[in-house]
mmCIF entry with sequence, helices, sheets and N, C-alpha, C, O atoms, coordinates in Angstrom:
data_MODEL
# 
_entry.id   MODEL 
# 
_entity.id                         1 
_entity.type                       polymer 
_entity.pdbx_number_of_molecules   1 
# 
_entity_poly.entity_id                      1 
_entity_poly.type                           'polypeptide(L)' 
_entity_poly.nstd_linkage                   no 
_entity_poly.nstd_monomer                   no 
_entity_poly.pdbx_seq_one_letter_code       MKKIFTQEEVQPSEAVLELIRQVAYTYRPLRLEGGVVIPYCLN 
_entity_poly.pdbx_seq_one_letter_code_can   MKKIFTQEEVQPSEAVLELIRQVAYTYRPLRLEGGVVIPYCLN 
_entity_poly.pdbx_strand_id                 A 
# 
loop_
_entity_poly_seq.entity_id 
_entity_poly_seq.num 
_entity_poly_seq.mon_id 
_entity_poly_seq.hetero 
1 1  MET n 
1 2  LYS n 
1 3  LYS n 
1 4  ILE n 
1 5  PHE n 
1 6  THR n 
1 7  GLN n 
1 8  GLU n 
1 9  GLU n 
1 10 VAL n 
1 11 GLN n 
1 12 PRO n 
1 13 SER n 
1 14 GLU n 
1 15 ALA n 
1 16 VAL n 
1 17 LEU n 
1 18 GLU n 
1 19 LEU n 
1 20 ILE n 
1 21 ARG n 
1 22 GLN n 
1 23 VAL n 
1 24 ALA n 
1 25 TYR n 
1 26 THR n 
1 27 TYR n 
1 28 ARG n 
1 29 PRO n 
1 30 LEU n 
1 31 ARG n 
1 32 LEU n 
1 33 GLU n 
1 34 GLY n 
1 35 GLY n 
1 36 VAL n 
1 37 VAL n 
1 38 ILE n 
1 39 PRO n 
1 40 TYR n 
1 41 CYS n 
1 42 LEU n 
1 43 ASN n 
# 
_struct_asym.id          A 
_struct_asym.entity_id   1 
# 
loop_
_struct_conf.conf_type_id 
_struct_conf.id 
_struct_conf.pdbx_PDB_helix_id 
_struct_conf.beg_label_comp_id 
_struct_conf.beg_label_asym_id 
_struct_conf.beg_label_seq_id 
_struct_conf.pdbx_beg_PDB_ins_code 
_struct_conf.end_label_comp_id 
_struct_conf.end_label_asym_id 
_struct_conf.end_label_seq_id 
_struct_conf.pdbx_end_PDB_ins_code 
_struct_conf.beg_auth_comp_id 
_struct_conf.beg_auth_asym_id 
_struct_conf.beg_auth_seq_id 
_struct_conf.end_auth_comp_id 
_struct_conf.end_auth_asym_id 
_struct_conf.end_auth_seq_id 
_struct_conf.pdbx_PDB_helix_class 
_struct_conf.details 
_struct_conf.pdbx_PDB_helix_length 
HELX_P HELX_P1 AA1 GLU A 14 ? THR A 26 ? GLU A 14 THR A 26 1 ? 13 
HELX_P HELX_P2 AA2 GLU A 33 ? GLY A 35 ? GLU A 33 GLY A 35 5 ? 3  
# 
_struct_conf_type.id          HELX_P 
_struct_conf_type.criteria    ? 
_struct_conf_type.reference   ? 
# 
_struct_sheet.id               AA1 
_struct_sheet.type             ? 
_struct_sheet.number_strands   2 
_struct_sheet.details          ? 
# 
_struct_sheet_order.sheet_id     AA1 
_struct_sheet_order.range_id_1   1 
_struct_sheet_order.range_id_2   2 
_struct_sheet_order.offset       ? 
_struct_sheet_order.sense        anti-parallel 
# 
loop_
_struct_sheet_range.sheet_id 
_struct_sheet_range.id 
_struct_sheet_range.beg_label_comp_id 
_struct_sheet_range.beg_label_asym_id 
_struct_sheet_range.beg_label_seq_id 
_struct_sheet_range.pdbx_beg_PDB_ins_code 
_struct_sheet_range.end_label_comp_id 
_struct_sheet_range.end_label_asym_id 
_struct_sheet_range.end_label_seq_id 
_struct_sheet_range.pdbx_end_PDB_ins_code 
_struct_sheet_range.beg_auth_comp_id 
_struct_sheet_range.beg_auth_asym_id 
_struct_sheet_range.beg_auth_seq_id 
_struct_sheet_range.end_auth_comp_id 
_struct_sheet_range.end_auth_asym_id 
_struct_sheet_range.end_auth_seq_id 
AA1 1 TYR A 27 ? ARG A 31 ? TYR A 27 ARG A 31 
AA1 2 VAL A 37 ? CYS A 41 ? VAL A 37 CYS A 41 
# 
loop_
_atom_site.group_PDB 
_atom_site.id 
_atom_site.type_symbol 
_atom_site.label_atom_id 
_atom_site.label_alt_id 
_atom_site.label_comp_id 
_atom_site.label_asym_id 
_atom_site.label_entity_id 
_atom_site.label_seq_id 
_atom_site.pdbx_PDB_ins_code 
_atom_site.Cartn_x 
_atom_site.Cartn_y 
_atom_site.Cartn_z 
_atom_site.occupancy 
_atom_site.B_iso_or_equiv 
_atom_site.pdbx_formal_charge 
_atom_site.auth_seq_id 
_atom_site.auth_comp_id 
_atom_site.auth_asym_id 
_atom_site.auth_atom_id 
_atom_site.pdbx_PDB_model_num 
ATOM 1   N N  . MET A 1 1  ? -8.980  19.987  -18.123 1.00 0.00 ? 1  MET A N  1 
ATOM 2   C CA . MET A 1 1  ? -8.427  18.937  -17.262 1.00 0.00 ? 1  MET A CA 1 
ATOM 3   C C  . MET A 1 1  ? -7.454  19.587  -16.394 1.00 0.00 ? 1  MET A C  1 
ATOM 4   O O  . MET A 1 1  ? -6.622  20.366  -16.858 1.00 0.00 ? 1  MET A O  1 
ATOM 5   N N  . LYS A 1 2  ? -7.527  19.269  -15.012 1.00 0.00 ? 2  LYS A N  1 
ATOM 6   C CA . LYS A 1 2  ? -6.650  19.775  -14.001 1.00 0.00 ? 2  LYS A CA 1 
ATOM 7   C C  . LYS A 1 2  ? -5.394  18.931  -13.961 1.00 0.00 ? 2  LYS A C  1 
ATOM 8   O O  . LYS A 1 2  ? -5.407  17.701  -13.911 1.00 0.00 ? 2  LYS A O  1 
ATOM 9   N N  . LYS A 1 3  ? -4.276  19.708  -13.989 1.00 0.00 ? 3  LYS A N  1 
ATOM 10  C CA . LYS A 1 3  ? -2.894  18.971  -13.943 1.00 0.00 ? 3  LYS A CA 1 
ATOM 11  C C  . LYS A 1 3  ? -2.470  18.964  -12.594 1.00 0.00 ? 3  LYS A C  1 
ATOM 12  O O  . LYS A 1 3  ? -2.540  19.964  -11.880 1.00 0.00 ? 3  LYS A O  1 
ATOM 13  N N  . ILE A 1 4  ? -1.976  17.730  -12.174 1.00 0.00 ? 4  ILE A N  1 
ATOM 14  C CA . ILE A 1 4  ? -1.294  17.576  -10.857 1.00 0.00 ? 4  ILE A CA 1 
ATOM 15  C C  . ILE A 1 4  ? 0.263   17.416  -11.048 1.00 0.00 ? 4  ILE A C  1 
ATOM 16  O O  . ILE A 1 4  ? 0.793   16.583  -11.783 1.00 0.00 ? 4  ILE A O  1 
ATOM 17  N N  . PHE A 1 5  ? 0.879   18.308  -10.303 1.00 0.00 ? 5  PHE A N  1 
ATOM 18  C CA . PHE A 1 5  ? 2.312   18.300  -10.481 1.00 0.00 ? 5  PHE A CA 1 
ATOM 19  C C  . PHE A 1 5  ? 3.015   17.489  -9.314  1.00 0.00 ? 5  PHE A C  1 
ATOM 20  O O  . PHE A 1 5  ? 2.817   17.780  -8.135  1.00 0.00 ? 5  PHE A O  1 
ATOM 21  N N  . THR A 1 6  ? 3.763   16.560  -9.669  1.00 0.00 ? 6  THR A N  1 
ATOM 22  C CA . THR A 1 6  ? 4.460   15.684  -8.757  1.00 0.00 ? 6  THR A CA 1 
ATOM 23  C C  . THR A 1 6  ? 5.953   15.582  -9.266  1.00 0.00 ? 6  THR A C  1 
ATOM 24  O O  . THR A 1 6  ? 6.269   15.836  -10.428 1.00 0.00 ? 6  THR A O  1 
ATOM 25  N N  . GLN A 1 7  ? 6.796   15.207  -8.334  1.00 0.00 ? 7  GLN A N  1 
ATOM 26  C CA . GLN A 1 7  ? 8.262   15.027  -8.743  1.00 0.00 ? 7  GLN A CA 1 
ATOM 27  C C  . GLN A 1 7  ? 8.231   13.837  -9.738  1.00 0.00 ? 7  GLN A C  1 
ATOM 28  O O  . GLN A 1 7  ? 7.442   12.905  -9.580  1.00 0.00 ? 7  GLN A O  1 
ATOM 29  N N  . GLU A 1 8  ? 9.125   13.896  -10.781 1.00 0.00 ? 8  GLU A N  1 
ATOM 30  C CA . GLU A 1 8  ? 9.333   12.847  -11.670 1.00 0.00 ? 8  GLU A CA 1 
ATOM 31  C C  . GLU A 1 8  ? 9.766   11.614  -10.990 1.00 0.00 ? 8  GLU A C  1 
ATOM 32  O O  . GLU A 1 8  ? 9.198   10.571  -11.316 1.00 0.00 ? 8  GLU A O  1 
ATOM 33  N N  . GLU A 1 9  ? 10.748  11.578  -10.036 1.00 0.00 ? 9  GLU A N  1 
ATOM 34  C CA . GLU A 1 9  ? 11.306  10.465  -9.486  1.00 0.00 ? 9  GLU A CA 1 
ATOM 35  C C  . GLU A 1 9  ? 11.316  10.755  -7.982  1.00 0.00 ? 9  GLU A C  1 
ATOM 36  O O  . GLU A 1 9  ? 11.856  11.778  -7.560  1.00 0.00 ? 9  GLU A O  1 
ATOM 37  N N  . VAL A 1 10 ? 10.776  9.942   -7.232  1.00 0.00 ? 10 VAL A N  1 
ATOM 38  C CA . VAL A 1 10 ? 10.783  10.052  -5.791  1.00 0.00 ? 10 VAL A CA 1 
ATOM 39  C C  . VAL A 1 10 ? 11.987  9.369   -5.170  1.00 0.00 ? 10 VAL A C  1 
ATOM 40  O O  . VAL A 1 10 ? 12.202  8.172   -5.361  1.00 0.00 ? 10 VAL A O  1 
ATOM 41  N N  . GLN A 1 11 ? 12.821  10.186  -4.378  1.00 0.00 ? 11 GLN A N  1 
ATOM 42  C CA . GLN A 1 11 ? 13.952  9.436   -3.815  1.00 0.00 ? 11 GLN A CA 1 
ATOM 43  C C  . GLN A 1 11 ? 14.022  9.616   -2.369  1.00 0.00 ? 11 GLN A C  1 
ATOM 44  O O  . GLN A 1 11 ? 14.530  10.606  -1.843  1.00 0.00 ? 11 GLN A O  1 
ATOM 45  N N  . PRO A 1 12 ? 13.431  8.503   -1.648  1.00 0.00 ? 12 PRO A N  1 
ATOM 46  C CA . PRO A 1 12 ? 13.494  8.621   -0.133  1.00 0.00 ? 12 PRO A CA 1 
ATOM 47  C C  . PRO A 1 12 ? 14.862  8.645   0.349   1.00 0.00 ? 12 PRO A C  1 
ATOM 48  O O  . PRO A 1 12 ? 15.813  8.196   -0.291  1.00 0.00 ? 12 PRO A O  1 
ATOM 49  N N  . SER A 1 13 ? 14.940  9.220   1.573   1.00 0.00 ? 13 SER A N  1 
ATOM 50  C CA . SER A 1 13 ? 16.287  9.361   2.291   1.00 0.00 ? 13 SER A CA 1 
ATOM 51  C C  . SER A 1 13 ? 16.644  8.008   2.763   1.00 0.00 ? 13 SER A C  1 
ATOM 52  O O  . SER A 1 13 ? 15.790  7.139   2.941   1.00 0.00 ? 13 SER A O  1 
ATOM 53  N N  . GLU A 1 14 ? 17.992  7.818   2.979   1.00 0.00 ? 14 GLU A N  1 
ATOM 54  C CA . GLU A 1 14 ? 18.535  6.611   3.475   1.00 0.00 ? 14 GLU A CA 1 
ATOM 55  C C  . GLU A 1 14 ? 17.879  6.225   4.776   1.00 0.00 ? 14 GLU A C  1 
ATOM 56  O O  . GLU A 1 14 ? 17.696  5.026   4.988   1.00 0.00 ? 14 GLU A O  1 
ATOM 57  N N  . ALA A 1 15 ? 17.484  7.173   5.720   1.00 0.00 ? 15 ALA A N  1 
ATOM 58  C CA . ALA A 1 15 ? 16.891  6.791   6.956   1.00 0.00 ? 15 ALA A CA 1 
ATOM 59  C C  . ALA A 1 15 ? 15.502  6.217   6.714   1.00 0.00 ? 15 ALA A C  1 
ATOM 60  O O  . ALA A 1 15 ? 15.101  5.255   7.370   1.00 0.00 ? 15 ALA A O  1 
ATOM 61  N N  . VAL A 1 16 ? 14.806  6.775   5.822   1.00 0.00 ? 16 VAL A N  1 
ATOM 62  C CA . VAL A 1 16 ? 13.541  6.090   5.495   1.00 0.00 ? 16 VAL A CA 1 
ATOM 63  C C  . VAL A 1 16 ? 13.697  4.743   4.928   1.00 0.00 ? 16 VAL A C  1 
ATOM 64  O O  . VAL A 1 16 ? 12.958  3.833   5.304   1.00 0.00 ? 16 VAL A O  1 
ATOM 65  N N  . LEU A 1 17 ? 14.530  4.576   4.127   1.00 0.00 ? 17 LEU A N  1 
ATOM 66  C CA . LEU A 1 17 ? 14.912  3.275   3.447   1.00 0.00 ? 17 LEU A CA 1 
ATOM 67  C C  . LEU A 1 17 ? 15.227  2.240   4.487   1.00 0.00 ? 17 LEU A C  1 
ATOM 68  O O  . LEU A 1 17 ? 14.714  1.124   4.413   1.00 0.00 ? 17 LEU A O  1 
ATOM 69  N N  . GLU A 1 18 ? 16.141  2.603   5.558   1.00 0.00 ? 18 GLU A N  1 
ATOM 70  C CA . GLU A 1 18 ? 16.500  1.847   6.583   1.00 0.00 ? 18 GLU A CA 1 
ATOM 71  C C  . GLU A 1 18 ? 15.220  1.358   7.413   1.00 0.00 ? 18 GLU A C  1 
ATOM 72  O O  . GLU A 1 18 ? 15.028  0.186   7.733   1.00 0.00 ? 18 GLU A O  1 
ATOM 73  N N  . LEU A 1 19 ? 14.434  2.357   7.691   1.00 0.00 ? 19 LEU A N  1 
ATOM 74  C CA . LEU A 1 19 ? 13.199  2.014   8.520   1.00 0.00 ? 19 LEU A CA 1 
ATOM 75  C C  . LEU A 1 19 ? 12.270  1.064   7.820   1.00 0.00 ? 19 LEU A C  1 
ATOM 76  O O  . LEU A 1 19 ? 11.684  0.184   8.452   1.00 0.00 ? 19 LEU A O  1 
ATOM 77  N N  . ILE A 1 20 ? 12.117  1.236   6.459   1.00 0.00 ? 20 ILE A N  1 
ATOM 78  C CA . ILE A 1 20 ? 11.352  0.228   5.670   1.00 0.00 ? 20 ILE A CA 1 
ATOM 79  C C  . ILE A 1 20 ? 12.036  -1.154  5.678   1.00 0.00 ? 20 ILE A C  1 
ATOM 80  O O  . ILE A 1 20 ? 11.326  -2.160  5.683   1.00 0.00 ? 20 ILE A O  1 
ATOM 81  N N  . ARG A 1 21 ? 13.339  -1.251  5.678   1.00 0.00 ? 21 ARG A N  1 
ATOM 82  C CA . ARG A 1 21 ? 13.887  -2.541  5.689   1.00 0.00 ? 21 ARG A CA 1 
ATOM 83  C C  . ARG A 1 21 ? 13.746  -3.166  7.074   1.00 0.00 ? 21 ARG A C  1 
ATOM 84  O O  . ARG A 1 21 ? 13.530  -4.373  7.184   1.00 0.00 ? 21 ARG A O  1 
ATOM 85  N N  . GLN A 1 22 ? 13.868  -2.354  8.147   1.00 0.00 ? 22 GLN A N  1 
ATOM 86  C CA . GLN A 1 22 ? 13.707  -3.007  9.470   1.00 0.00 ? 22 GLN A CA 1 
ATOM 87  C C  . GLN A 1 22 ? 12.265  -3.527  9.637   1.00 0.00 ? 22 GLN A C  1 
ATOM 88  O O  . GLN A 1 22 ? 12.099  -4.625  10.169  1.00 0.00 ? 22 GLN A O  1 
ATOM 89  N N  . VAL A 1 23 ? 11.283  -2.850  9.239   1.00 0.00 ? 23 VAL A N  1 
ATOM 90  C CA . VAL A 1 23 ? 9.859   -3.307  9.239   1.00 0.00 ? 23 VAL A CA 1 
ATOM 91  C C  . VAL A 1 23 ? 9.732   -4.632  8.423   1.00 0.00 ? 23 VAL A C  1 
ATOM 92  O O  . VAL A 1 23 ? 9.186   -5.641  8.871   1.00 0.00 ? 23 VAL A O  1 
ATOM 93  N N  . ALA A 1 24 ? 10.261  -4.537  7.244   1.00 0.00 ? 24 ALA A N  1 
ATOM 94  C CA . ALA A 1 24 ? 10.106  -5.556  6.261   1.00 0.00 ? 24 ALA A CA 1 
ATOM 95  C C  . ALA A 1 24 ? 10.706  -6.916  6.980   1.00 0.00 ? 24 ALA A C  1 
ATOM 96  O O  . ALA A 1 24 ? 10.123  -7.999  6.929   1.00 0.00 ? 24 ALA A O  1 
ATOM 97  N N  . TYR A 1 25 ? 11.840  -6.714  7.592   1.00 0.00 ? 25 TYR A N  1 
ATOM 98  C CA . TYR A 1 25 ? 12.546  -7.984  8.152   1.00 0.00 ? 25 TYR A CA 1 
ATOM 99  C C  . TYR A 1 25 ? 11.849  -8.426  9.437   1.00 0.00 ? 25 TYR A C  1 
ATOM 100 O O  . TYR A 1 25 ? 12.030  -9.580  9.828   1.00 0.00 ? 25 TYR A O  1 
ATOM 101 N N  . THR A 1 26 ? 11.088  -7.613  10.102  1.00 0.00 ? 26 THR A N  1 
ATOM 102 C CA . THR A 1 26 ? 10.600  -8.108  11.324  1.00 0.00 ? 26 THR A CA 1 
ATOM 103 C C  . THR A 1 26 ? 9.121   -8.235  11.398  1.00 0.00 ? 26 THR A C  1 
ATOM 104 O O  . THR A 1 26 ? 8.594   -8.684  12.416  1.00 0.00 ? 26 THR A O  1 
ATOM 105 N N  . TYR A 1 27 ? 8.409   -7.851  10.336  1.00 0.00 ? 27 TYR A N  1 
ATOM 106 C CA . TYR A 1 27 ? 6.952   -8.029  10.202  1.00 0.00 ? 27 TYR A CA 1 
ATOM 107 C C  . TYR A 1 27 ? 6.631   -9.406  9.747   1.00 0.00 ? 27 TYR A C  1 
ATOM 108 O O  . TYR A 1 27 ? 7.220   -9.918  8.795   1.00 0.00 ? 27 TYR A O  1 
ATOM 109 N N  . ARG A 1 28 ? 5.681   -10.018 10.436  1.00 0.00 ? 28 ARG A N  1 
ATOM 110 C CA . ARG A 1 28 ? 5.262   -11.351 10.054  1.00 0.00 ? 28 ARG A CA 1 
ATOM 111 C C  . ARG A 1 28 ? 3.751   -11.454 10.279  1.00 0.00 ? 28 ARG A C  1 
ATOM 112 O O  . ARG A 1 28 ? 3.251   -11.097 11.346  1.00 0.00 ? 28 ARG A O  1 
ATOM 113 N N  . PRO A 1 29 ? 3.041   -11.938 9.280   1.00 0.00 ? 29 PRO A N  1 
ATOM 114 C CA . PRO A 1 29 ? 1.695   -12.279 9.498   1.00 0.00 ? 29 PRO A CA 1 
ATOM 115 C C  . PRO A 1 29 ? 1.390   -13.661 10.023  1.00 0.00 ? 29 PRO A C  1 
ATOM 116 O O  . PRO A 1 29 ? 1.938   -14.592 9.433   1.00 0.00 ? 29 PRO A O  1 
ATOM 117 N N  . LEU A 1 30 ? 0.627   -13.927 11.006  1.00 0.00 ? 30 LEU A N  1 
ATOM 118 C CA . LEU A 1 30 ? 0.293   -15.168 11.517  1.00 0.00 ? 30 LEU A CA 1 
ATOM 119 C C  . LEU A 1 30 ? -1.067  -15.608 10.945  1.00 0.00 ? 30 LEU A C  1 
ATOM 120 O O  . LEU A 1 30 ? -2.094  -15.000 11.244  1.00 0.00 ? 30 LEU A O  1 
ATOM 121 N N  . ARG A 1 31 ? -1.065  -16.657 10.130  1.00 0.00 ? 31 ARG A N  1 
ATOM 122 C CA . ARG A 1 31 ? -2.216  -17.015 9.571   1.00 0.00 ? 31 ARG A CA 1 
ATOM 123 C C  . ARG A 1 31 ? -2.872  -18.248 10.218  1.00 0.00 ? 31 ARG A C  1 
ATOM 124 O O  . ARG A 1 31 ? -2.265  -19.318 10.277  1.00 0.00 ? 31 ARG A O  1 
ATOM 125 N N  . LEU A 1 32 ? -4.171  -18.083 10.725  1.00 0.00 ? 32 LEU A N  1 
ATOM 126 C CA . LEU A 1 32 ? -4.769  -19.055 11.456  1.00 0.00 ? 32 LEU A CA 1 
ATOM 127 C C  . LEU A 1 32 ? -5.906  -19.725 10.670  1.00 0.00 ? 32 LEU A C  1 
ATOM 128 O O  . LEU A 1 32 ? -6.189  -19.266 9.564   1.00 0.00 ? 32 LEU A O  1 
ATOM 129 N N  . GLU A 1 33 ? -6.512  -20.676 11.114  1.00 0.00 ? 33 GLU A N  1 
ATOM 130 C CA . GLU A 1 33 ? -7.670  -21.405 10.532  1.00 0.00 ? 33 GLU A CA 1 
ATOM 131 C C  . GLU A 1 33 ? -8.743  -20.466 10.346  1.00 0.00 ? 33 GLU A C  1 
ATOM 132 O O  . GLU A 1 33 ? -8.946  -19.599 11.195  1.00 0.00 ? 33 GLU A O  1 
ATOM 133 N N  . GLY A 1 34 ? -9.414  -20.557 9.358   1.00 0.00 ? 34 GLY A N  1 
ATOM 134 C CA . GLY A 1 34 ? -10.661 -19.677 9.114   1.00 0.00 ? 34 GLY A CA 1 
ATOM 135 C C  . GLY A 1 34 ? -10.180 -18.367 8.457   1.00 0.00 ? 34 GLY A C  1 
ATOM 136 O O  . GLY A 1 34 ? -10.946 -17.404 8.435   1.00 0.00 ? 34 GLY A O  1 
ATOM 137 N N  . GLY A 1 35 ? -8.960  -18.290 7.927   1.00 0.00 ? 35 GLY A N  1 
ATOM 138 C CA . GLY A 1 35 ? -8.559  -16.997 7.215   1.00 0.00 ? 35 GLY A CA 1 
ATOM 139 C C  . GLY A 1 35 ? -8.253  -15.860 8.174   1.00 0.00 ? 35 GLY A C  1 
ATOM 140 O O  . GLY A 1 35 ? -8.106  -14.727 7.714   1.00 0.00 ? 35 GLY A O  1 
ATOM 141 N N  . VAL A 1 36 ? -8.153  -16.080 9.426   1.00 0.00 ? 36 VAL A N  1 
ATOM 142 C CA . VAL A 1 36 ? -7.812  -15.031 10.396  1.00 0.00 ? 36 VAL A CA 1 
ATOM 143 C C  . VAL A 1 36 ? -6.268  -14.731 10.375  1.00 0.00 ? 36 VAL A C  1 
ATOM 144 O O  . VAL A 1 36 ? -5.475  -15.648 10.589  1.00 0.00 ? 36 VAL A O  1 
ATOM 145 N N  . VAL A 1 37 ? -5.848  -13.479 10.123  1.00 0.00 ? 37 VAL A N  1 
ATOM 146 C CA . VAL A 1 37 ? -4.578  -13.107 9.982   1.00 0.00 ? 37 VAL A CA 1 
ATOM 147 C C  . VAL A 1 37 ? -4.187  -12.142 11.080  1.00 0.00 ? 37 VAL A C  1 
ATOM 148 O O  . VAL A 1 37 ? -4.868  -11.131 11.254  1.00 0.00 ? 37 VAL A O  1 
ATOM 149 N N  . ILE A 1 38 ? -3.084  -12.406 11.863  1.00 0.00 ? 38 ILE A N  1 
ATOM 150 C CA . ILE A 1 38 ? -2.698  -11.543 12.953  1.00 0.00 ? 38 ILE A CA 1 
ATOM 151 C C  . ILE A 1 38 ? -1.298  -11.136 12.641  1.00 0.00 ? 38 ILE A C  1 
ATOM 152 O O  . ILE A 1 38 ? -0.392  -11.964 12.553  1.00 0.00 ? 38 ILE A O  1 
ATOM 153 N N  . PRO A 1 39 ? -1.119  -9.783  12.466  1.00 0.00 ? 39 PRO A N  1 
ATOM 154 C CA . PRO A 1 39 ? 0.210   -9.253  12.176  1.00 0.00 ? 39 PRO A CA 1 
ATOM 155 C C  . PRO A 1 39 ? 0.927   -9.076  13.462  1.00 0.00 ? 39 PRO A C  1 
ATOM 156 O O  . PRO A 1 39 ? 0.316   -8.765  14.485  1.00 0.00 ? 39 PRO A O  1 
ATOM 157 N N  . TYR A 1 40 ? 2.353   -9.290  13.430  1.00 0.00 ? 40 TYR A N  1 
ATOM 158 C CA . TYR A 1 40 ? 3.196   -9.103  14.573  1.00 0.00 ? 40 TYR A CA 1 
ATOM 159 C C  . TYR A 1 40 ? 4.576   -8.828  14.123  1.00 0.00 ? 40 TYR A C  1 
ATOM 160 O O  . TYR A 1 40 ? 4.935   -9.128  12.985  1.00 0.00 ? 40 TYR A O  1 
ATOM 161 N N  . CYS A 1 41 ? 5.393   -8.241  15.018  1.00 0.00 ? 41 CYS A N  1 
ATOM 162 C CA . CYS A 1 41 ? 6.717   -7.999  14.659  1.00 0.00 ? 41 CYS A CA 1 
ATOM 163 C C  . CYS A 1 41 ? 7.745   -8.666  15.640  1.00 0.00 ? 41 CYS A C  1 
ATOM 164 O O  . CYS A 1 41 ? 7.528   -8.708  16.851  1.00 0.00 ? 41 CYS A O  1 
ATOM 165 N N  . LEU A 1 42 ? 8.791   -9.147  15.105  1.00 0.00 ? 42 LEU A N  1 
ATOM 166 C CA . LEU A 1 42 ? 9.823   -9.755  15.818  1.00 0.00 ? 42 LEU A CA 1 
ATOM 167 C C  . LEU A 1 42 ? 10.845  -8.677  16.272  1.00 0.00 ? 42 LEU A C  1 
ATOM 168 O O  . LEU A 1 42 ? 11.187  -7.760  15.526  1.00 0.00 ? 42 LEU A O  1 
ATOM 169 N N  . ASN A 1 43 ? 11.305  -8.833  17.510  1.00 0.00 ? 43 ASN A N  1 
ATOM 170 C CA . ASN A 1 43 ? 12.329  -7.913  18.078  1.00 0.00 ? 43 ASN A CA 1 
ATOM 171 C C  . ASN A 1 43 ? 13.604  -8.484  18.236  1.00 0.00 ? 43 ASN A C  1 
ATOM 172 O O  . ASN A 1 43 ? 14.527  -7.813  18.698  1.00 0.00 ? 43 ASN A O  1 
# 
């Protein structure tokens, strides 16, 4: 069996975490009738 080596614990930098926070706060899906979803970001 082939072993895959990865880090035990991934620790993203603070800059990456801040980017994820910004996207999470501004991203919104717009749900329309018929199940259509339109993603958009608030600025």
